[in-house]
Each structure stands twice: as C-alpha cells, then as structure tokens.
C-alpha positions in Angstrom: 95.9 123.6 96.6 95.5 120.6 94.0 92.7 118.4 94.1 93.3 115.1 95.8 93.2 112.0 93.8 93.4 109.1 95.8 94.8 107.9 98.8 96.3 104.8 100.1 98.3 103.1 103.0 101.6 102.1 102.7 102.9 99.1 104.4 106.8 98.5 105.0 107.8 94.6 104.2 110.6 92.3 104.5 110.0 90.2 101.8 107.7 91.3 98.7 106.5 87.9 97.5 105.7 86.7 100.9 103.5 90.1 101.6 102.0 89.9 98.2 101.1 86.3 98.7 99.5 87.1 102.4 97.3 90.1 101.0 96.2 88.3 97.9 95.9 84.8 98.5 95.5 84.5 102.3 93.2 87.8 102.5 91.6 87.5 99.0 92.8 91.2 98.2 93.6 92.0 94.4 97.1 92.8 93.2 96.7 95.4 91.0 100.1 96.4 90.4 103.8 95.1 90.9 107.2 97.0 90.1 109.6 94.5 90.8 110.6 94.2 94.7 110.0 98.1 94.5 106.2 98.6 95.2 103.1 96.5 94.9 99.7 98.1 94.8 97.0 95.9 96.4 93.1 96.6 96.1 91.2 96.1 99.2 87.4 96.8 100.1 87.2 100.7 100.7 91.2 101.5 100.3 94.4 101.1 98.5 97.5 99.1 100.0 100.6 99.8 99.1 103.6 97.4 99.7 107.1 98.9 100.1 110.1 97.3 101.1 111.7 98.0 104.4 114.7 100.3 105.1 117.1 99.1 107.4 116.3 101.9 110.0 112.1 101.1 109.7 110.9 98.5 112.4 107.6 96.6 110.6 104.7 95.8 112.6 105.0 99.4 114.9 103.7 101.8 113.1 99.9 101.1 112.0 96.9 99.0 112.1 94.8 98.2 109.3 90.9 97.4 110.2 88.6 95.2 108.2 84.7 95.6 108.8 83.1 91.8 108.2 79.5 91.1 108.2 80.1 87.3 109.8 83.3 87.4 111.9 83.1 84.0 113.1 82.7 82.7 109.4 85.4 85.0 108.4 88.1 84.2 111.1 87.3 80.4 110.2 88.2 80.9 106.4 91.4 82.7 107.4 92.2 80.4 110.2 92.3 77.6 107.4 94.7 79.6 105.9 97.2 80.1 108.6 96.0 83.0 110.3 96.1 83.2 114.4 93.7 85.7 116.3 93.5 87.2 119.6 89.5 88.2 120.0 88.3 91.2 122.0 84.4 91.8 122.9 83.8 95.3 123.8 79.9 94.9 123.6 79.8 97.9 121.1 82.3 95.8 118.6 83.7 92.2 118.5 87.4 92.6 117.0 89.8 89.6 116.3 93.3 90.7 115.8 95.9 89.2 113.8 99.2 89.9 112.0 100.7 89.8 108.7 104.0 88.2 107.8 105.7 91.1 109.3 103.7 91.4 112.3 102.1 94.0 111.3 98.6 94.5 112.9 95.2 93.7 111.0 92.1 93.5 112.9 88.5 92.0 111.9 85.6 93.8 113.3 82.1 92.9 113.7 79.9 95.6 114.9 77.0 94.2 117.5 
C-alpha cells in the first residue's frame, strides 16, 4: 500500500459561491484553491475541507458533522452571531458545545472542554 499523503472532509453544497463565502468570510478559513463550481479547497485549523457541488440525489445536511475546538466559546459565538450564525448550546459538564449549520444545513459545532 502506498503512503497516505493527506486527508480532507468533503462537504456537498448547493451553491459554491455561497459556501465559499460562509467558510472563508464567516468562519474565517482560508480558500486555498477553487476550480470553478466543481471543487474548492478550504484550509481550516487541523483539517482540509473540500467543497463539492451536490448531485441531485445527495441530500445536504445529513451526512457529517464538523467540530471546531475553541478556547473561548462565548467570544467565538458572539463573533459568529454578528455574522449571522445561530447556535443551539449544549453543556454536558465535560464539554460545552454550540451547534450550528452552514447554508446547506450541514452540521458544525464549536467545542470548549471544561
């Protein structure tokens, strides 16, 4: 078997421009490459995100969840709320989670260990 050189999570999106705007402008990740409306590489802390147009038979928002560790959940939520993100907060005693979604209803969450 050959060596694995990297990995990414692929997110199916309905509108490439809107998805790139959300992941780069709203979340502050870096757009590394864009290949028209066929693919975009996003650099996120500790991972690569690939944006790909959803096929007609692919339901967005039901196949993945991306977690983002943060040092200050309240400050991060406040900054993202100012950019239009809405949260559902959960505190299980071990970790605080703030669930939200991208424009295609793909699940993401912020996590702050306690």
